[in-house]
C-alpha positions as CSV (number, residue, x, y, z in Angstrom):
1,X,15.7,23.8,7.2
2,X,16.0,21.4,4.3
3,X,13.4,18.6,4.2
4,X,13.3,15.6,1.9
5,X,9.9,14.0,1.1
6,X,10.3,10.6,-0.5
7,X,8.0,8.2,-2.3
8,X,8.6,4.8,-3.9
9,X,10.4,6.5,-6.8
10,X,13.3,7.3,-4.4
11,X,13.9,3.6,-3.7
12,X,13.6,2.8,-7.5
13,X,16.3,5.5,-8.2
14,X,18.6,3.2,-6.1
15,X,17.4,0.1,-8.0
16,X,15.7,-1.4,-5.1
17,X,12.9,-3.7,-6.3
18,X,10.0,-2.1,-4.4
19,X,7.5,-1.7,-7.3
20,X,4.2,-3.4,-7.1
21,X,5.2,-5.4,-10.2
22,X,8.4,-6.6,-8.5
23,X,6.5,-7.8,-5.5
24,X,3.8,-9.6,-7.5
25,X,6.4,-11.2,-9.8
26,X,8.3,-12.6,-6.9
27,X,5.2,-13.9,-5.3
28,X,4.2,-15.6,-8.5
29,X,7.6,-17.3,-8.7
30,X,7.2,-18.5,-5.1
31,X,3.6,-19.7,-5.6
32,X,4.6,-21.7,-8.7
33,X,7.7,-23.3,-7.1
34,X,7.3,-27.1,-7.0
35,X,7.2,-28.1,-3.3
36,X,5.2,-31.3,-3.6
37,X,1.5,-32.0,-3.1
38,X,-0.4,-30.1,-0.5
39,X,-3.6,-30.8,1.4
40,X,-6.5,-30.2,-1.1
41,X,-8.6,-28.1,1.4
42,X,-6.2,-25.7,3.0
43,X,-9.1,-23.9,4.7
44,X,-9.1,-26.6,7.4
45,X,-6.5,-24.5,9.2
46,X,-5.9,-20.8,9.6
47,X,-2.7,-19.3,8.1
48,X,-1.1,-19.1,11.5
49,X,-2.0,-22.7,12.3
50,X,-0.3,-23.8,9.0
51,X,2.8,-21.7,9.8
52,X,3.0,-23.4,13.2
53,X,2.6,-26.8,11.6
54,X,5.4,-26.1,9.1
55,X,7.7,-25.0,12.0
56,X,7.0,-28.2,13.8
57,X,7.7,-30.3,10.7
58,X,11.1,-28.6,10.1
59,X,11.9,-28.8,13.8
60,X,11.4,-32.6,13.8
61,X,13.7,-32.9,10.8
62,X,16.3,-30.4,11.9
63,X,19.1,-32.9,11.8
64,X,18.2,-33.8,8.2
65,X,19.0,-32.0,5.0
66,X,16.3,-29.5,4.0
67,X,14.2,-30.2,0.9
68,X,15.7,-28.7,-2.2
69,X,13.1,-25.9,-2.8
70,X,15.0,-23.0,-1.4
71,X,15.0,-20.0,-3.8
72,X,17.9,-17.7,-4.6
73,X,17.7,-14.2,-6.0
74,X,17.7,-15.3,-9.7
75,X,14.9,-17.8,-9.1
76,X,12.8,-15.4,-7.1
77,X,13.0,-12.9,-10.0
78,X,12.7,-15.5,-12.7
79,X,9.1,-14.2,-13.6
80,X,10.1,-10.5,-13.6
81,X,8.6,-8.2,-16.3
82,X,11.5,-5.8,-15.7
83,X,14.7,-7.7,-16.5
84,X,16.7,-4.5,-17.2
85,X,15.8,-3.1,-13.7
86,X,16.7,-6.4,-11.9
87,X,20.0,-6.5,-13.9
88,X,20.8,-3.1,-12.4
89,X,19.9,-4.4,-8.9
90,X,22.4,-7.2,-9.4
91,X,25.0,-4.7,-10.5
92,X,24.7,-2.6,-7.4
93,X,23.9,-5.1,-4.6
94,X,25.1,-8.4,-3.4
95,X,22.2,-10.4,-4.6
96,X,24.1,-13.7,-4.2
97,X,23.4,-13.7,-0.5
98,X,19.6,-13.5,-1.0
99,X,18.3,-17.0,-0.4
100,X,14.9,-17.9,0.8
101,X,15.0,-21.1,2.9
102,X,12.8,-24.1,2.0
103,X,10.8,-23.3,5.2
104,X,10.2,-19.7,4.2
105,X,9.2,-20.7,0.7
106,X,6.7,-23.2,2.0
107,X,5.2,-20.7,4.5
108,X,4.8,-18.1,1.9
109,X,3.0,-20.6,-0.4
110,X,0.5,-21.3,2.2
111,X,0.0,-17.6,3.0
112,X,-0.5,-16.8,-0.7
113,X,-2.9,-19.7,-1.4
114,X,-5.1,-18.7,1.6
115,X,-5.1,-15.0,1.0
116,X,-8.2,-13.7,-0.9
117,X,-6.6,-10.3,-1.7
118,X,-3.5,-11.9,-3.3
119,X,-5.7,-14.2,-5.4
120,X,-7.8,-11.2,-6.5
121,X,-4.8,-9.0,-7.3
122,X,-3.1,-11.9,-9.1
123,X,-6.1,-12.3,-11.4
124,X,-6.0,-8.5,-12.2
125,X,-2.2,-8.2,-12.5
126,X,-2.3,-6.6,-16.0
127,X,-4.6,-3.9,-14.7
128,X,-2.4,-3.0,-11.7
129,X,0.8,-1.3,-12.5
130,X,1.5,0.9,-9.5
131,X,0.7,1.0,-5.8
132,X,-1.9,3.7,-6.6
133,X,-3.6,1.3,-9.0
134,X,-3.5,-1.3,-6.1
135,X,-5.3,1.2,-3.8
136,X,-7.9,1.8,-6.5
137,X,-8.5,-1.9,-6.8
138,X,-9.2,-2.1,-3.0
139,X,-11.6,0.8,-3.5
140,X,-13.3,-1.1,-6.3
141,X,-13.9,-4.2,-4.1
142,X,-15.4,-2.0,-1.4
143,X,-17.6,-0.2,-4.1
144,X,-18.8,-3.6,-5.3
145,X,-19.7,-4.5,-1.8
146,X,-21.5,-1.2,-1.4
147,X,-23.6,-2.0,-4.5
148,X,-24.4,-5.5,-3.2
149,X,-25.8,-3.8,-0.1
150,X,-28.3,-1.7,-2.0
151,X,-31.9,-1.8,-1.1
152,X,-32.7,-5.0,-3.1
153,X,-29.6,-6.9,-2.0
154,X,-30.0,-6.0,1.7
155,X,-33.6,-7.2,1.7
156,X,-32.7,-10.5,0.1
157,X,-29.8,-11.2,2.3
158,X,-31.7,-10.4,5.5
159,X,-34.4,-12.9,4.5
160,X,-31.8,-15.5,3.7
161,X,-33.8,-16.7,0.7
162,X,-31.4,-18.9,-1.3
163,X,-33.6,-19.1,-4.5
164,X,-34.1,-15.4,-4.7
165,X,-30.4,-14.8,-4.0
166,X,-29.6,-17.0,-7.0
167,X,-31.7,-14.8,-9.3
168,X,-30.1,-11.7,-7.8
169,X,-26.6,-13.1,-8.5
170,X,-27.5,-13.4,-12.2
171,X,-28.7,-9.8,-12.3
172,X,-25.5,-8.5,-10.6
173,X,-23.1,-11.1,-11.9
174,X,-20.0,-8.9,-12.2
175,X,-20.4,-7.6,-8.7
176,X,-20.8,-11.1,-7.2
177,X,-17.9,-12.4,-9.2
178,X,-15.7,-9.8,-7.6
179,X,-17.0,-10.6,-4.1
180,X,-16.5,-14.3,-4.7
181,X,-12.8,-13.9,-4.6
182,X,-13.6,-13.3,-0.9
183,X,-15.9,-16.4,-0.6
184,X,-19.0,-14.3,-0.6
185,X,-21.2,-17.0,-2.0
186,X,-20.9,-20.8,-2.3
187,X,-22.5,-23.6,-4.3
188,X,-26.0,-24.5,-3.0
189,X,-25.3,-28.3,-2.9
190,X,-28.9,-29.1,-1.8
191,X,-30.4,-27.3,-4.8
192,X,-27.9,-28.9,-7.2
193,X,-28.6,-32.4,-5.9
194,X,-32.3,-31.9,-6.0
195,X,-32.1,-30.8,-9.7
196,X,-29.9,-33.8,-10.4
197,X,-32.4,-36.2,-8.7
198,X,-35.3,-34.7,-10.8
199,X,-33.3,-35.1,-14.0
200,X,-32.4,-38.7,-13.1
201,X,-36.0,-39.5,-12.4
202,X,-37.2,-38.1,-15.7
203,X,-34.3,-39.6,-17.6
204,X,-33.1,-36.2,-18.6
205,X,-29.4,-35.7,-19.4
206,X,-28.7,-32.0,-19.0
207,X,-26.1,-29.7,-17.5
208,X,-27.0,-29.0,-13.9
209,X,-27.6,-25.3,-13.0
210,X,-25.0,-23.6,-10.9
211,X,-27.2,-22.7,-7.9
212,X,-25.5,-20.6,-5.2
213,X,-26.2,-19.2,-1.8
214,X,-24.6,-16.7,0.6
215,X,-21.7,-18.3,2.5
216,X,-23.0,-19.4,5.9
217,X,-19.8,-18.0,7.4
218,X,-21.1,-14.5,6.8
219,X,-24.6,-15.1,8.3
220,X,-25.9,-14.7,11.8
221,X,-25.4,-17.9,13.7
222,X,-23.6,-19.5,10.8
223,X,-27.0,-20.2,9.1
224,X,-28.2,-18.6,5.9
225,X,-31.8,-18.5,7.1
226,X,-30.8,-16.1,9.9
227,X,-29.7,-13.5,7.2
228,X,-26.5,-11.9,6.1
229,X,-24.2,-10.2,8.6
230,X,-22.7,-7.2,6.7
231,X,-20.1,-6.6,9.4
232,X,-18.9,-10.2,9.4
233,X,-18.0,-10.0,5.7
234,X,-16.2,-6.7,6.3
235,X,-14.3,-8.2,9.2
236,X,-13.2,-11.1,7.0
237,X,-11.9,-9.0,4.1
238,X,-10.1,-6.6,6.5
239,X,-8.4,-9.5,8.2
240,X,-7.4,-10.8,4.8
241,X,-5.9,-7.3,3.9
242,X,-3.9,-7.4,7.1
243,X,-2.5,-10.8,6.2
244,X,-1.7,-9.5,2.7
245,X,0.2,-6.6,4.3
246,X,2.2,-9.2,6.3
247,X,3.1,-11.0,3.1
248,X,4.4,-7.7,1.7
249,X,6.3,-7.1,4.9
250,X,7.9,-10.5,4.6
251,X,9.0,-9.6,1.0
252,X,10.6,-6.4,2.3
253,X,12.2,-8.3,5.2
254,X,13.5,-11.4,3.3
255,X,14.2,-10.0,-0.2
256,X,14.7,-6.2,-0.2
257,X,16.1,-5.2,3.2
258,X,19.0,-7.8,3.2
259,X,20.4,-6.4,-0.1
260,X,23.8,-5.1,0.8
261,X,25.2,-2.4,-1.6
262,X,28.4,-3.0,-3.4
263,X,28.7,0.7,-3.9
264,X,28.7,4.0,-2.0
265,X,25.9,6.1,-3.4
266,X,26.2,9.9,-3.9
267,X,23.5,12.3,-4.9
268,X,25.1,14.4,-7.7
269,X,23.3,17.7,-8.2
270,X,24.6,21.3,-8.2
271,X,21.8,22.5,-5.9
272,X,21.5,19.4,-3.7
273,X,21.6,20.1,0.0
274,X,21.6,17.3,2.6
275,X,18.3,17.3,4.4
276,X,17.9,17.8,8.1
277,X,14.8,15.7,8.1
278,X,13.1,13.1,5.9
279,X,9.4,12.5,5.6
280,X,8.9,9.0,4.1
281,X,5.9,7.6,2.3
282,X,7.9,4.4,1.9
283,X,8.2,1.5,4.4
284,X,12.0,1.2,3.9
285,X,14.9,3.2,5.4
286,X,16.7,3.7,2.2
287,X,18.0,7.2,2.8
288,X,19.5,6.3,6.2
289,X,20.8,3.0,4.9
290,X,22.5,4.3,1.8
291,X,23.3,7.9,2.5
292,X,23.2,9.6,6.0
293,X,21.7,9.0,9.4
294,X,19.0,11.6,9.7
295,X,15.6,11.9,11.5
296,X,13.0,10.0,9.4
297,X,9.3,10.1,10.0
298,X,7.4,7.2,8.4
299,X,4.0,8.6,7.4
300,X,2.7,5.2,6.3
301,X,4.6,3.1,8.7
302,X,7.6,0.9,8.2
303,X,8.5,-2.8,7.7
304,X,10.0,-5.1,10.4
305,X,9.2,-7.5,13.1
306,X,6.9,-4.9,14.6
307,X,5.7,-3.6,11.2
308,X,2.9,-0.9,11.1
309,X,2.5,-0.7,7.3
310,X,-0.5,1.3,6.1
311,X,-2.2,0.1,2.9
312,X,-5.7,1.3,2.1
313,X,-8.0,3.8,0.5
314,X,-7.9,7.6,1.0
315,X,-11.5,7.9,2.1
316,X,-15.0,6.3,2.0
317,X,-17.2,7.7,-0.7
318,X,-20.3,5.5,-0.4
319,X,-22.8,6.2,2.3
320,X,-23.6,2.5,2.7
321,X,-19.9,1.9,3.6
322,X,-20.0,4.8,6.1
323,X,-23.2,3.3,7.6
324,X,-21.5,0.0,8.4
325,X,-18.3,1.8,9.5
326,X,-15.8,0.5,7.0
327,X,-13.3,3.1,8.1
328,X,-10.6,0.5,8.9
329,X,-9.9,0.4,5.2
330,X,-8.9,4.0,5.1
331,X,-5.3,5.2,5.5
332,X,-6.2,7.7,8.2
333,X,-7.8,5.1,10.4
334,X,-4.9,2.7,9.9
335,X,-2.4,5.5,10.6
336,X,-4.1,6.4,13.9
337,X,-4.6,2.7,14.9
338,X,-1.0,1.6,14.0
339,X,0.5,4.7,15.5
340,X,2.6,5.8,12.5
341,X,4.4,9.2,12.3
342,X,1.2,10.8,10.9
343,X,1.6,14.3,12.4
344,X,2.9,15.8,9.1
345,X,4.2,19.4,9.4
346,X,2.2,19.9,12.6
347,X,4.9,21.9,14.3
348,X,5.2,24.3,11.3
349,X,1.4,24.6,11.0
350,X,1.2,25.5,14.7
351,X,3.9,28.2,14.2
352,X,1.9,29.7,11.4
353,X,-1.2,29.7,13.5
354,X,0.5,31.3,16.5
355,X,2.0,34.0,14.3
356,X,-1.4,34.9,12.8
357,X,-2.9,35.0,16.2
358,X,-0.1,37.3,17.5
359,X,-0.5,39.6,14.5
360,X,-4.2,39.9,15.0
361,X,-3.7,40.7,18.7
362,X,-1.1,43.3,17.8
363,X,-3.3,45.0,15.3
364,X,-6.1,45.0,17.8
365,X,-4.1,46.4,20.8
366,X,-2.0,48.9,18.9
367,X,-4.5,50.9,16.8
368,X,-2.6,54.2,17.1
369,X,1.0,55.4,16.7
370,X,3.9,54.2,14.6
371,X,3.8,50.4,14.3
372,X,6.5,50.0,11.6
373,X,9.2,48.7,13.9
374,X,6.9,46.1,15.5
375,X,5.7,45.1,12.0
376,X,9.4,44.5,11.0
377,X,9.7,42.2,14.0
378,X,6.6,40.3,12.9
379,X,8.0,40.2,9.3
380,X,11.1,38.4,10.6
381,X,9.2,36.0,12.9
382,X,6.7,35.0,10.2
383,X,9.5,33.3,8.1
384,X,9.7,29.5,8.3
385,X,12.7,29.2,6.0
386,X,11.8,25.7,4.8
387,X,13.1,24.1,1.6
388,X,11.1,20.9,0.6
389,X,12.5,18.5,-1.9
390,X,9.9,15.9,-3.2
391,X,11.5,12.9,-4.7
392,X,9.7,9.9,-6.1
393,X,6.2,10.8,-4.8
394,X,3.3,10.7,-7.3
395,X,1.4,13.7,-5.7
396,X,-1.7,11.6,-6.2
397,X,-5.1,12.5,-4.8
398,X,-4.8,9.6,-2.4
399,X,-2.3,11.8,-0.4
400,X,-4.3,14.9,-0.9
401,X,-4.3,16.0,2.8
402,X,-0.5,16.0,3.0
403,X,-0.2,18.1,-0.2
404,X,-2.8,20.6,1.1
405,X,-0.9,20.9,4.4
406,X,2.4,21.5,2.6
407,X,1.0,24.2,0.3
408,X,-0.9,25.9,3.1
409,X,2.3,27.2,4.7
410,X,2.5,30.1,2.3
411,X,-1.3,30.6,2.4
412,X,-1.7,34.3,3.3
413,X,1.9,35.5,2.8
414,X,5.4,34.5,1.8
415,X,6.9,32.6,4.8
416,X,10.0,31.5,2.8
417,X,8.6,28.0,2.1
418,X,10.0,26.7,-1.2
419,X,9.1,23.4,-2.9
420,X,11.1,21.5,-5.5
421,X,9.4,18.6,-7.1
422,X,11.8,16.1,-8.8
423,X,10.7,14.2,-11.9
424,X,12.0,11.1,-13.7
425,X,11.2,12.2,-17.2
426,X,8.9,14.6,-19.1
427,X,5.9,12.2,-18.9
428,X,6.4,12.1,-15.1
429,X,6.5,15.9,-14.9
430,X,3.3,16.1,-16.9
431,X,1.6,13.7,-14.5
432,X,2.9,15.5,-11.4
433,X,1.8,18.9,-12.6
434,X,-1.6,17.4,-13.5
435,X,-2.0,15.9,-10.0
436,X,-1.1,19.2,-8.4
437,X,-3.6,21.1,-10.5
438,X,-6.4,18.6,-9.6
439,X,-5.7,19.0,-5.9
440,X,-4.7,22.7,-5.5
441,X,-6.4,24.3,-8.5
442,X,-5.0,26.4,-11.3
443,X,-4.8,29.7,-9.4
444,X,-2.7,28.4,-6.5
445,X,-0.3,26.4,-8.7
446,X,0.2,29.4,-11.0
447,X,0.8,31.7,-8.0
448,X,3.4,29.4,-6.5
449,X,5.2,28.9,-9.8
450,X,5.1,32.6,-10.8
451,X,6.8,33.5,-7.5
452,X,9.2,30.6,-7.9
453,X,8.0,29.0,-4.7
454,X,7.4,25.9,-6.6
455,X,9.8,24.4,-9.2
456,X,10.1,21.2,-11.1
457,X,13.5,19.7,-11.7
458,X,14.9,16.4,-13.1
459,X,15.8,13.8,-10.5
460,X,19.4,14.3,-9.2
461,X,21.8,11.8,-10.5
462,X,22.6,8.9,-8.2
463,X,26.3,8.1,-8.6
464,X,27.5,4.7,-7.4
465,X,31.2,4.1,-6.5
466,X,32.4,0.6,-5.9
467,X,32.6,-0.1,-2.2
468,X,32.6,-3.8,-1.2
469,X,32.5,-7.3,-2.7
470,X,31.0,-10.5,-1.4
471,X,34.4,-11.4,0.0
472,X,34.4,-8.3,2.2
473,X,31.3,-9.4,4.1
474,X,32.0,-10.9,7.6
475,X,32.0,-14.7,7.6
476,X,29.2,-16.3,9.6
């Protein structure tokens, strides 16, 4: 059986704009679109309440011409840092039909403005180049929170002592700055006003200190004197992550998925064999859409109206986060909760287990006589005959469990499991090999490569032949 495993690089090979940079550049263009003045304090309503309000406004004016802040493909990608890539997208797809309505633009602006994770990522955009970097940034926020929950911090927050907390903030300024993207602390207006009154009474002109306190929203009973509720803050940042995932889902739904190819794509490689199954780490259905209909298992979920996209960290490393049960931020928790196709290779692993059990029983029950014929039968039944082709996956440690599962299939003997890892260029090959060595260890990688069970090859060429034009599309 031939099995294709795809990561984001597979979509990029087809010039679909699914990189983290593509997404953030488009969101920036939407956020900066001039749609008129907004309410100064958007926090008076939740995201869903604002979305409903916008729907009502557009419903009332349905017989009127929409405001002129719809955005076409060129405007959406006007902030792109990869003009060459987007030019190729325009070459291979009917980008003229991508047009975000005024209502969709406005809704996304409200979502972006009210999303703490987006605001955090936006302010670290130069540090985040890939989806792996993105995951590491999530882990960084959780680690900052873990440090804020150390012995000293927990004591202060339980007491609800605003003055002491102010001193603590200055000691751990960098940590609190990170958490303040998520409204962790707020200005202590009473303390600021008191200092101002004292200064006025003494006739002193001086800059007022920036006193702060823990946000009441994250305290028991909504009052800082009752102490900090660690779970409440965790609930908030997780809800914000889910809303960020919905923003990304809308990007895939409104910008990427509607791209209709002007070409028929072919995979041009001497040793390419069409897969019988695809395991996808992507949220898109690119192989099915542009090549062949085949069984696809979406290991991290898929986009759509009923999206179950998984975005998170690989595991919890800090004991304090385990103590407050921050598991919802892990991919494995989300996969279970969102019911993705997470049972990677389970059927094959079960077959290996059953074979080993049968062999042990045979050796135990037939201790005497000629066992050569029976061993031949076992030798045939032990073969899995699987060819895996990995295309566009980073083999990063964040997906360590999947990689260990795959390379366990030839664990104790050769079961005819072969793995081909495709790479974009020599630098990519270097990184892929590096990641495998870090996960599997030198001995296993050397053993697999020496036996030619594992090979590295350049990405197959994607050949595009002109298929349709804008005029060929059905008129609506």
